[in-house]
C-alpha positions in Angstrom: 86.9 101.2 78.9 87.5 99.1 82.1 85.9 100.3 85.3 88.3 102.6 87.3 88.9 102.2 90.9 90.0 104.8 93.2 91.6 103.7 96.4 92.7 106.0 99.3 94.5 104.3 101.9 96.0 106.2 104.9 98.1 105.5 107.9 99.9 107.2 110.7 103.5 105.6 110.6 105.5 108.4 112.3 104.9 111.8 113.2 107.2 115.0 112.7 107.4 116.6 115.3 105.1 114.7 117.8 101.8 114.2 116.0 101.9 117.5 114.1 103.0 116.6 110.6 104.8 114.2 108.1 108.6 114.3 107.3 109.3 115.0 103.7 111.5 111.7 103.5 108.6 109.6 104.6 106.6 110.8 101.5 109.5 110.4 99.1 110.0 106.8 100.3 106.3 106.0 99.6 106.3 107.7 96.3 109.1 105.3 95.2 107.0 102.4 96.2 104.0 103.5 94.4 105.9 104.5 91.3 107.4 100.9 91.2 103.9 99.6 91.4 102.9 101.8 88.5 105.7 100.7 86.3 104.8 97.1 87.1 101.3 97.6 85.8 99.6 97.5 89.1 98.6 101.2 89.2 97.5 103.7 86.5 98.4 106.6 88.6 99.1 107.7 92.2 99.4 110.8 94.5 101.3 110.6 97.8 100.2 113.3 100.1 99.5 114.0 103.9 97.2 115.4 106.5 98.7 116.1 109.7 100.7 113.1 110.9 98.9 110.8 108.3 100.6 109.5 105.2 98.0 109.3 102.5 98.2 107.1 99.4 95.6 108.0 96.5 95.8 105.3 93.9 93.9 104.5 90.7 93.9 101.0 89.0 91.4 98.5 87.6 91.4 95.7 90.1 88.2 96.9 92.0 87.8 97.5 95.6 89.3 95.4 98.4 91.9 94.1 95.9 94.7 92.0 97.6 97.2 93.4 95.0 96.5 97.0 95.7 96.2 96.7 99.5 99.6 94.8 99.4 101.1 97.7 97.5 99.9 100.0 100.4 100.9 97.9 103.2 104.4 97.4 101.7 104.6 101.0 101.2 103.7 101.7 104.8 106.0 99.1 106.2 108.9 100.0 104.0 108.6 103.8 104.9 108.3 102.8 108.6 111.5 100.6 108.5 113.6 102.9 106.3 112.6 106.3 107.4 110.3 106.5 110.7 112.5 104.2 112.8 115.8 105.6 111.4 114.5 109.2 112.3 112.9 108.2 115.5 109.7 109.8 114.3 107.0 109.8 116.8 104.6 106.5 117.0 106.7 105.0 114.3 104.4 102.4 112.5 101.5 102.9 115.1 98.7 102.3 112.7 100.3 98.9 111.5 98.6 96.5 114.0 100.2 93.4 112.6 103.5 92.2 111.6 102.3 90.4 108.4 99.8 91.3 105.7 96.9 89.0 105.6 95.5 89.8 102.2 93.5 93.1 103.0 94.5 96.0 105.1 91.0 96.3 106.6 91.2 95.4 110.4 94.9 95.8 110.2 95.2 99.5 111.2 95.1 101.7 107.9 91.9 103.5 106.9 90.5 102.9 103.5 88.0 104.5 101.2 87.6 103.0 97.7 85.0 103.3 94.9 84.8 101.6 91.4 83.2 103.6 88.7 82.5 103.8 85.1 84.4 107.0 84.3 82.2 109.7 82.9 82.9 112.2 80.1 84.1 114.6 82.9 84.7 113.1 86.3 85.6 115.5 88.9 86.8 113.7 92.3 87.1 115.4 95.6 89.2 113.6 98.2 88.7 114.7 101.8 91.4 113.7 104.5 91.1 114.7 108.2 93.4 114.6 111.2 92.9 114.5 114.9 89.3 113.2 114.5 87.3 110.0 114.0 85.4 108.0 111.4 82.0 109.6 112.1 83.1 113.2 111.3 81.8 112.9 107.7 78.1 112.3 108.9 77.0 115.8 109.1 78.9 117.0 106.0 77.5 114.2 103.9 73.9 114.9 105.1 74.5 118.6 104.0 75.8 117.8 100.7 73.3 115.1 99.6 69.9 116.0 101.4 69.9 119.6 102.6 68.5 122.1 100.0 69.9 124.9 102.0 73.3 123.8 101.2 72.7 122.0 97.8 70.7 124.2 95.5 70.5 121.3 93.0 68.3 119.4 95.0 65.7 122.0 94.1 66.7 123.2 90.7 68.6 120.2 89.0 66.2 117.4 87.7 69.1 114.8 88.0 69.0 115.3 91.9 65.5 115.4 92.6 65.3 111.6 92.9 67.4 111.9 96.0 70.2 109.6 97.3 70.4 106.3 99.2 72.6 106.2 102.3 74.4 103.1 103.7 74.9 103.6 107.5 77.0 101.1 109.6 76.9 100.4 113.1 80.5 100.1 113.8 80.0 98.6 117.0 77.5 95.7 116.3 78.9 95.3 112.7 75.5 95.9 111.0 74.4 98.2 108.2 71.1 99.5 107.0 70.0 101.7 103.8 68.0 104.9 103.9 66.4 106.6 101.1 66.4 110.2 101.3 64.7 112.6 101.3 61.7 110.1 102.4 63.5 108.9 105.3 65.5 111.7 106.5 64.2 111.7 110.1 64.7 108.0 110.7 68.2 108.3 109.3 69.2 111.4 111.5 68.3 109.4 114.6 71.3 107.3 113.9 73.9 109.4 112.1 73.4 112.0 114.9 75.4 109.6 116.9 78.6 109.6 114.9 80.8 107.9 117.5 78.7 104.6 116.6 76.7 105.1 113.4 78.6 106.2 110.4 77.8 106.8 106.7 79.8 104.5 104.5 78.3 104.9 100.9 76.1 107.4 99.3 74.5 106.3 96.0 72.4 108.3 93.4 68.9 107.1 92.9 68.8 108.5 89.6 71.2 105.7 88.2 72.2 103.7 91.4 75.7 104.8 90.9 78.1 105.6 93.9 78.5 109.1 94.8 80.6 109.0 98.1 82.5 106.6 100.3 84.3 107.0 103.5 86.5 105.0 105.8 84.8 103.8 108.9 87.6 101.9 110.6 87.7 102.6 114.5 91.4 101.7 115.5 90.3 101.4 119.1 87.5 98.9 118.4 90.2 96.8 116.3 92.9 97.0 118.8 90.8 96.9 121.9 92.6 99.9 123.5 93.7 103.4 122.5 96.2 103.2 119.7 95.7 106.5 118.0 93.1 108.5 116.2 91.2 107.2 113.3 91.7 110.4 111.0 89.1 109.4 108.2 89.2 109.7 104.6 86.5 110.3 101.9 86.1 110.3 98.3 83.1 112.3 96.7 82.1 112.5 93.0 80.4 115.7 91.8 78.6 117.3 89.0 75.9 115.8 86.8 73.8 113.3 88.9 75.8 114.4 92.1 76.1 117.9 93.8 78.2 120.5 92.2 81.9 120.9 93.4 80.8 124.1 95.5 77.9 122.2 96.9 80.3 119.4 98.1 82.5 121.9 99.7 80.1 124.2 101.2 79.2 122.2 104.4 82.9 122.8 105.7 82.1 126.6 106.0 81.0 125.8 109.6 83.4 124.3 112.1 81.4 121.4 113.2 82.2 119.9 116.7 83.6 116.4 116.3 85.4 114.0 118.6 89.2 113.4 118.5 91.8 116.3 119.0 94.3 115.9 122.0 94.6 112.0 122.8 91.4 111.3 121.0 89.6 112.4 124.0 88.2 115.9 123.3 85.5 117.6 121.2 86.9 120.2 118.9 86.0 122.2 115.8 86.9 120.6 112.2 89.0 123.5 110.6 89.1 123.4 106.7 92.6 124.3 105.6 94.9 124.3 102.7 97.5 121.6 102.7 100.3 123.8 103.9 98.3 124.6 107.0 97.4 120.8 107.9 100.0 120.7 110.6 98.0 120.8 113.8 100.0 121.9 116.7 97.7 123.7 119.1 96.8 121.1 121.9 97.6 118.8 118.9 95.0 120.3 117.0 92.4 121.8 116.5 91.1 119.0 114.0 91.9 119.6 110.4 90.3 118.6 107.0 91.9 119.2 103.7 90.3 118.5 100.2 92.3 117.6 97.1 90.4 117.9 93.8 91.1 115.8 90.7 89.8 115.4 87.3 90.0 111.7 86.2 91.1 111.1 82.6 91.2 107.5 81.8 92.3 106.7 85.3 94.9 109.4 85.3 95.0 111.9 88.4 94.7 115.3 86.9 95.6 117.4 89.7 95.6 117.8 92.6 93.9 121.1 93.2 93.9 122.3 96.8 90.5 123.1 97.3 90.5 124.8 100.8 93.6 127.0 99.8 91.2 129.9 99.2 90.6 133.2 101.2 87.0 132.5 100.9 87.5 129.9 103.8 89.2 132.3 106.1 86.1 133.0 108.1 85.4 129.4 108.6 89.0 129.2 110.1 88.5 132.2 112.3 85.2 130.7 113.6 87.1 127.3 114.2 89.7 129.3 116.3 86.9 130.9 118.2 85.2 127.7 118.9 88.6 126.2 119.9 89.3 128.9 122.4 85.9 128.4 124.0 86.2 124.6 124.4 89.7 124.7 125.7 88.5 126.8 128.6 86.8 124.0 129.8 89.9 122.0 130.4 89.2 118.4 131.6 85.6 119.2 132.0 82.8 118.1 129.7 81.6 119.2 127.0 85.3 119.6 125.9 86.5 116.3 127.2 84.5 113.3 125.8 81.9 111.6 128.2 83.2 108.6 130.0 81.4 106.0 127.8 83.2 107.5 124.7 86.6 107.2 126.5 86.3 103.5 127.1 89.3 102.9 124.7 91.5 105.8 125.9 94.0 105.6 128.9 91.0 106.1 131.2 90.4 102.4 132.0 94.0 102.1 133.5 93.3 104.9 136.0 89.8 103.4 136.8 91.5 99.9 137.4 94.1 101.6 139.6 91.5 103.4 141.7 88.6 100.8 141.9 89.6 99.5 145.3 89.3 102.9 146.8 85.5 103.3 146.1 83.4 102.5 149.1 79.5 102.4 149.6 77.7 105.5 151.1 
């Protein structure tokens, strides 16, 4: 059987109401576009979903990663839904993640976020797709570390022979456009020096050292770095394979028990807790948040998406949500003060530079 590619491409093309959610008509429009692509033979299967105000396109096909054909399917779906729904309904920020008027062969660098992996489908292929809203590209660093490196999270690192060779991490410097590979567990400490600064260094891929196959991929696009100004949050996506040579499904999910503090939230300018929710609760409204993460699970069957299963729609995550609300309360009390508001160097691409420019003539030496 040909290799199967899973592509997750997302964009904020119009919020309902404000930045809180997606209008149903927007998803219906996108489903029509992807169904047409399936009938034409471009796609094997697809799932259209949302997290907050981000439209999420999950697609399977045989054209590999960075396929111009598949990226054009996504781009055309986004532009069609923007023109036929978002603008007509005056949805907030209609088309805001589409940073160009014309497709140029690949959506990378054009606004949408992408995570793709090409695989030889196993006898049983559980796939977990994580989608986050009101946060940034580096938000997956800590969960990925927990999944693939931390034996207190992933028991398989200790008791499963197929995991004991460890994993290789590709870390990208998204400001200098460089990458480096770390073999873990041997290079844990060196890797943590970098991924502990998620605003600059992000984990792009994780590979099994048992058989050199891909285990996880994330989107690392930073909209502000692409556009040169604040144009919206990055709202990343991530695909993780599980079982056999990878952590079990429960081990992949377990890191989200704790509401890690990540950057994003209101105006992309605040730190807040990452709250795991079922999709019905992926409609952030308190101070445009707090940041949300959902997880949809699928079994792949000859490229068909058997699912989705809403993995966080389970009362066992209630305490994680409660803790996230407690953390959110504490941080909100800080108002415009750090550590709730991001430090100045991280606000370079918000509206702050306009204020700094306006006031620069009033600063005087003392």
